C-alpha positions in Angstrom: -11.4 -16.7 19.2 -8.8 -15.5 21.9 -7.0 -12.3 22.5 -5.6 -9.8 19.9 -2.6 -10.9 17.8 -0.1 -8.7 16.0 0.9 -10.2 12.8 4.9 -10.2 12.5 5.6 -9.3 16.0 6.7 -11.2 19.2 3.0 -11.6 20.9 2.9 -14.6 23.1 -0.4 -16.5 23.9 -1.6 -19.5 25.8 -4.7 -21.7 25.6 -5.6 -25.1 26.7 -8.7 -27.3 26.4 -8.0 -29.4 29.5 -7.1 -27.9 32.8 -3.4 -28.2 33.5 -2.6 -29.4 29.8 -0.2 -26.4 29.5 2.7 -26.5 31.6 3.6 -23.4 33.5 7.4 -22.4 34.2 8.7 -25.1 32.0 8.5 -25.2 28.3 9.2 -28.9 27.8 8.6 -30.9 30.7 10.0 -34.4 31.2 6.6 -35.8 31.4 3.7 -33.7 30.1 0.1 -33.9 31.7 -2.4 -36.3 30.4 0.3 -38.3 28.4 0.8 -35.5 26.0 3.9 -34.9 23.7 5.5 -31.7 23.6 6.6 -30.2 20.2 7.8 -27.0 18.8 6.7 -25.5 15.7 9.1 -22.8 14.3 8.0 -20.2 11.8 11.4 -18.3 11.7 15.0 -19.4 11.9 16.2 -20.0 15.7 18.5 -16.8 15.5 16.0 -14.3 14.3 15.8 -11.3 16.0 13.4 -11.3 18.9 10.9 -9.1 17.2 10.5 -11.4 14.3 11.3 -14.9 16.0 8.3 -16.8 15.9 7.5 -20.3 17.4 4.9 -22.1 19.2 4.8 -25.0 21.8 2.2 -27.5 21.1 1.1 -30.4 23.5 -0.6 -33.1 21.5 -1.8 -36.6 21.6 0.7 -37.9 19.0 3.8 -36.0 17.9 3.7 -34.9 14.2 6.1 -37.6 13.1 3.4 -40.0 13.7 1.0 -37.9 11.3 2.7 -39.1 8.1 3.7 -42.6 7.0 5.3 -43.3 3.5 4.4 -40.5 1.0 3.0 -41.1 -2.3 2.5 -38.4 -5.0 -0.9 -36.8 -5.8 -2.2 -34.4 -8.5 -4.0 -31.2 -7.8 -3.7 -30.2 -11.7 -5.6 -26.8 -11.2 -3.3 -25.7 -8.4 0.0 -24.3 -10.0 3.3 -22.9 -8.5 5.7 -20.3 -9.7 7.7 -20.4 -11.7 4.8 -21.4 -14.3 6.1 -19.3 -17.0 4.2 -18.9 -20.4 1.6 -21.5 -19.7 -0.8 -19.2 -21.6 -0.3 -18.5 -25.2 -2.1 -15.2 -24.8 -0.5 -12.0 -25.8 0.2 -9.4 -23.1 -2.8 -7.6 -22.1 -5.0 -6.4 -19.2 -7.4 -9.1 -18.1 -10.6 -9.3 -16.3 -12.9 -12.6 -15.6 -16.6 -13.1 -14.5 -17.0 -15.4 -11.2 -15.9 -18.7 -11.4 -19.1 -21.1 -11.1 -19.3 -23.4 -8.3 -19.2 -27.0 -9.8 -21.8 -29.6 -9.8 -19.5 -32.5 -8.9 -18.3 -33.1 -5.3 -15.7 -30.7 -4.6 -13.8 -29.8 -1.5 -11.4 -27.0 -0.6 -8.3 -28.8 -1.8 -9.7 -30.0 -5.1 -11.5 -26.8 -5.5 -8.4 -24.7 -5.8 -7.9 -23.0 -9.3 -4.7 -21.0 -9.8 -5.1 -17.7 -11.8 -1.8 -16.3 -11.7 1.8 -17.2 -10.4 4.7 -14.9 -9.7 8.4 -15.3 -8.7 9.9 -18.8 -7.7 9.0 -21.1 -4.9 12.3 -22.5 -4.8 13.9 -19.3 -3.7 10.9 -18.3 -1.4 9.9 -15.3 -3.3 6.8 -14.4 -4.9 3.2 -15.6 -4.8 0.1 -17.1 -6.5 -3.5 -16.0 -6.8 -6.1 -18.4 -6.5 -9.8 -18.9 -6.5 -11.4 -21.6 -4.6 -14.9 -23.3 -5.1 -16.2 -26.0 -2.9 -19.5 -27.7 -2.2 -18.4 -30.4 0.5 -16.4 -30.6 3.8 -12.7 -32.1 4.1 -13.6 -35.3 5.7 -10.9 -37.3 6.9 -8.6 -35.2 4.9 -6.1 -32.7 6.1 -3.5 -30.4 4.5 -0.4 -28.3 5.1 1.5 -26.3 2.8 5.4 -26.2 3.1 5.5 -23.6 0.3 4.2 -20.6 2.0 1.5 -19.1 4.2 -2.2 -18.8 2.8 -4.5 -16.0 3.1 -8.1 -17.2 2.5 -11.0 -14.5 1.8 -14.6 -15.9 1.3 -16.6 -14.2 -1.3 -19.8 -16.2 -1.2 -20.6 -18.4 1.7 -18.7 -18.9 5.1 -16.2 -21.6 5.9 -14.6 -23.1 9.1 -10.7 -23.4 8.9 -9.8 -26.1 11.7 -6.3 -25.6 12.3 -3.7 -27.6 14.8 -4.3 -24.6 17.0 -8.1 -24.4 17.0 -11.1 -23.5 14.9 -11.6 -20.2 12.9 -14.9 -19.4 11.2 -14.7 -16.8 8.4 -17.4 -15.2 6.3 -17.4 -12.7 3.4 -15.6 -9.7 4.7 -13.3 -11.4 6.8 -9.9 -13.1 6.2 -7.8 -15.9 7.6 -4.1 -16.6 7.7 -3.0 -20.1 7.8 0.9 -20.1 8.6 3.3 -22.3 6.5 3.5 -25.6 7.5 0.4 -25.8 9.7 -2.2 -28.6 9.4 -5.8 -27.7 8.8 -9.0 -28.9 7.1 -11.8 -26.7 5.7 -15.7 -27.3 6.4 -18.6 -25.3 4.9 -20.7 -23.2 7.3 -24.0 -22.7 5.3 -23.7 -24.2 1.9 -21.3 -23.9 -1.1 -18.6 -21.5 -1.0 -16.6 -19.5 -3.1 -13.6 -17.2 -2.6 -9.9 -16.0 -3.1 -6.7 -17.2 -1.7 -3.1 -15.7 -1.9 -0.3 -18.0 -1.4 2.8 -16.1 -0.2 6.0 -17.7 -0.7 7.9 -15.0 0.7 8.3 -13.2 4.1 5.5 -13.5 6.4 2.6 -11.1 6.3 2.9 -8.3 8.9 1.4 -4.9 9.6 2.8 -2.1 7.4 4.5 1.1 8.9 2.2 3.9 9.5 4.7 6.5 8.9 3.4 10.0 9.3 -0.2 8.5 9.9 1.1 7.8 13.3 -0.5 5.3 16.0 -3.8 5.0 14.8 -6.0 4.0 11.8 -5.4 1.4 9.0 -5.6 -2.1 10.5 -5.1 -2.1 14.3 -3.5 -4.9 16.2 -6.4 -5.5 18.7 -8.6 -6.7 15.8 -6.6 -9.6 14.8 -7.8 -12.7 16.6 -6.1 -16.1 17.3 -8.2 -19.2 18.0 -8.7 -20.9 21.3 -7.1 -24.7 21.4 -9.6 -27.3 20.1 -8.6 -30.9 19.2 -9.9 -34.0 17.4 -9.6 -37.4 19.1 -10.5 -39.6 16.0 -9.2 -42.9 15.4 -10.4 -43.6 11.8 -8.5 -43.7 8.6 -7.4 -40.3 7.5 -5.4 -38.7 4.8 -2.5 -35.9 5.3 -2.0 -33.9 2.0 1.2 -31.8 1.6 2.4 -29.3 -0.9 5.9 -29.0 -1.1 8.1 -27.2 -3.9 5.0 -27.2 -5.9 4.3 -31.0 -6.0 1.6 -32.7 -4.0 1.9 -35.7 -1.8 -0.4 -37.7 0.6 0.1 -40.0 3.5 -2.6 -42.3 5.0 -2.8 -42.6 8.9 -5.3 -44.1 11.2 -6.1 -40.9 13.2 -6.6 -37.4 13.1 -3.7 -35.1 13.2 -5.6 -32.1 14.7 -4.7 -33.5 18.0 -3.0 -30.3 19.8 -4.7 -30.2 23.4 -2.9 -27.0 24.5 -0.4 -24.5 23.0 1.5 -21.4 23.7 3.6 -19.1 21.5 3.4 -16.6 18.6 3.4 -18.7 15.5 -0.2 -19.0 15.2 -3.2 -18.8 12.7 -5.3 -15.8 12.9 -8.3 -13.9 11.3 -9.2 -10.2 10.7 -12.7 -8.7 10.1 -11.9 -6.3 7.3 -15.0 -4.0 8.5 -12.5 -3.0 11.4 -10.1 -1.4 8.9 -10.2 2.4 9.5 -9.4 4.4 6.0 -7.7 7.6 6.0 -7.6 9.9 2.9 -7.4 13.6 1.6 -9.9 16.0 3.3 -8.7 19.0 1.2 -7.5 18.2 -2.3 -5.4 15.8 -4.3 -5.6 12.1 -4.7 -3.5 9.9 -1.9 -1.9 6.9 -3.2 -3.6 3.4 -2.8 -0.9 2.4 -0.2 -3.1 4.0 2.4 -5.5 1.1 2.0 -2.8 -1.5 2.9 -3.9 -4.0 5.5 -1.0 -6.3 5.4 2.5 -6.5 3.7 4.9 -9.3 3.0 8.1 -7.2 2.8 11.4 -7.7 0.7 15.0 -6.9 1.5 14.3 -3.6 -0.7 12.4 -1.1 1.8 9.2 -0.2 0.6 9.0 -2.8 -2.2 6.9 -5.6 -1.2 6.8 -9.3 -2.0 2.8 -8.9 -1.7 0.7 -5.9 -0.4 -2.8 -6.9 0.5 -4.8 -3.7 -0.1 -8.6 -3.1 0.4 -10.9 -0.6 -1.0 -13.7 -0.5 1.9 -16.7 1.7 2.6 -15.6 5.3 3.0 -16.4 9.0 2.8 -14.9 10.9 -0.2 -14.5 14.6 0.8 -11.6 16.1 -1.2 -12.2 19.3 -3.1 -12.1 19.5 -6.8 -10.3 16.3 -7.3 -10.9 13.4 -9.6 -11.8 10.8 -7.1 -11.5 7.2 -8.6 -8.0 5.9 -9.2 -6.3 7.9 -11.8 -4.7 6.3 -15.1 -1.5 4.8 -14.3 1.3 2.4 -15.0 3.1 0.9 -12.0 6.2 -1.2 -11.4 3.8 -3.4 -9.2 1.6 -6.1 -10.7 -2.0 -5.9 -9.3 -4.5 -8.8 -9.0 -7.9 -7.7 -7.9 -11.1 -9.2 -6.7 -14.5 -8.0 -5.7 -16.0 -9.2 -2.5 -19.4 -7.3 -2.7 -21.1 -4.3 -4.2 -19.5 -2.1 -7.0 -15.9 -0.9 -7.5 -16.1 3.0 -8.1 -13.5 3.0 -10.9 -15.5 0.3 -12.7 -19.1 -0.1 -11.8 -19.8 -1.9 -15.0 -18.3 -5.4 -15.8 -16.3 -6.0 -12.6 -18.9 -7.9 -10.5 -18.7 -9.6 -7.1 -16.8 -12.8 -7.4 -15.0 -11.6 -10.4 -11.1 -10.7 -11.0 -8.8 -8.5 -12.9 -5.1 -8.5 -13.7 -2.9 -5.3 -14.5 0.7 -6.5 -14.9 3.6 -4.2 -14.3 3.7 -1.2 -16.6 0.5 -1.9 -18.3 -1.8 1.2 -18.2 -5.0 1.1 -16.5 -7.6 3.2 -14.7 -11.3 4.1 -14.8 -13.4 3.0 -17.6 -15.3 5.4 -20.0 -18.3 5.4 -17.7 -16.4 5.9 -14.4 -14.3 8.7 -16.0 -17.5 10.6 -17.2 -19.1 10.2 -13.8 -16.4 11.4 -12.0 -15.7 14.2 -14.0 -19.0 15.7 -13.6 -20.1 14.6 -10.2 -20.8 17.0 -7.4 -17.8 17.8 -5.5 -19.6 17.3 -2.2 -18.9 14.7 0.8 -19.9 11.3 -0.9 -20.2 8.0 1.0 -19.0 4.9 -0.9 -21.0 2.0 0.8 -21.7 -1.4 0.4 -18.4 -2.2 -1.3 -15.4 -4.3 -0.7 -12.6 -4.8 -3.3 -9.2 -6.0 -2.7 -5.8 -6.3 -4.4 -2.9 -8.6 -4.3 -0.1 -6.5 -5.3 3.4 -7.8 -6.0 6.8 -6.6 -7.3 6.9 -9.6 -9.7 5.3 -10.0 -13.1 2.2 -12.2 -12.7 2.0 -15.1 -15.2 -1.4 -16.3 -16.2 -1.9 -20.1 -16.0 -3.2 -22.1 -18.9 -6.5 -22.5 -16.7 -7.2 -18.8 -16.4 -6.5 -18.2 -20.1 -9.1 -20.7 -21.3 -11.9 -20.0 -19.0 -15.4 -19.4 -20.4 -15.7 -16.5 -17.9 -12.7 -14.5 -19.3 -13.8 -11.2 -20.7 -12.5 -10.9 -24.2 -13.9 -7.3 -24.5 -12.4 -5.9 -21.4 -10.0 -3.6 -23.3 -13.0 -2.2 -24.9 -14.0 -0.2 -21.5 -11.6 2.2 -22.5 -12.7 2.7 -26.1 -14.7 6.0 -25.4 -11.9 7.9 -24.0 -11.5 9.9 -27.0 -9.5 13.0 -27.8 -10.7 16.2 -26.0 -7.8 18.3 -26.5 -8.3 21.6 -28.3 -5.1 24.0 -28.3 -7.3 27.1 -28.9 -9.2 27.1 -25.9 -8.2 27.6 -22.4 -9.9 26.3 -19.2 -11.6 23.2 -18.7 -13.8 21.3 -20.9 
C-alpha cells in the first residue's frame, strides 16, 4: 500500500510499475512511454469544487473501450437493487439473523453476494443496499465493475485480495476496503473460504465526518487510509467483464485481462482502512454520548447532518462514566440501522447476536439492550471497564430498509428475536421514592 489517503478530499497520488511510465509535467502526452494509452477516470462532475473534484489518470496497455465488446444480460438473482419494495411478505418488525453458511458448491465473490436489505432508489442515486458475501473460490478470468455505486467490503471470516485497476489491496477481518463507482476489480481468497459484509452506496461518496467540537484529533485519522501501489496483469486469455448498471447485470467476453494499468496518478482511487486505528472518544464524567461519536465514514446528503449512509463501529474501548447506564439506551430513531458483528460480543446483546450475524432496526422501531444486557448494566460496578475483543458495525441510513425475499426466507432468521425483551417487566411503584 502507498501513502495516506483522505476520503472525499483533494489528495493527489502517483505510482508506477515501470520506470518512466508515469509522465511528468504533462497529464496526457502525445505519445506515452511503453506504448501505453492515457485515460482519465472521473469520479465527480468536471466542474465540481476543487475540494470534491475527483479524477485519476491511468496509463494502460489498452484503453478501456477495448475491455468490453457486445454485452449480453446475465443473472445474479441474489443481488438485489433498490427499489425492491415489499419483496418480503413479513409484517414490520425488528429482525435478526444468524451467520450465513458458506455454500458447498463453488462460489466466487460475485455469485456469493446475498442482498439482505435495500433502501432508496438507484435511479436517483440515493440510498444503499446491505449485503453479505460468501465465497470459496477465486474470480478466475472474471472481472467486475459497479456503475450503480461504490462498494464497502468488510471481511468477517477469512481474508481476501481485491485486485483493482489501480493495484492490489489485501483485507482481513477488522479491515475495510472501498472500491469506487465504475472501477474494475477481481477478488481472490487469501487463506481459504471467506464470509463478510458489503455496503453498496448509491449516493454521494463516503468521506470523513466533520469532528466539530472534538477538534483535530481522534475518530478516523487521514494518515490511516491507504491507497495501493500500481500493479497490472499482462494476460492474453479469454476473460469476462461483468457490469452492474441500473440494477441489471451484463457480461462481455474479451481476450485479455482488463487490469492493465501500468501507472496512475490522481485522487479517485480505492483504499483500505484498519478499523483498529480508529480512536474512540466518550464521556469521562456522566451521561451517555450518542453513537455518532463512532462514525468512521459518512456519505452525506443535501440535508446537513442527515446521511445517505453513516458507517459506525463499536470497537474495543474503555467505559469510565460515573453512575451512567452504559450500553445503548432504548430508543427510536429516524435512521434505519443494519448491524453486523465481526468478532467478540456486543455489549447491548451478548446473547443471540454472534459474529457473522446481522440485525435490522428500521426507522422509528424501538430497540435497545435485551433483558440480560439491561440487568447486567443496571447492577454492574461503576468503575472503569474495558470492552475488549469486540467489533460491531452499523450501516445507518436516512431511508427505510426493505428486506429482500432472500433475507425473509433464510433458515438463519431468528423468529424469536423479539422475545429478547420479554423480561423487561413493569417495575413502577408510585408509593416508593428512589431507585429500585
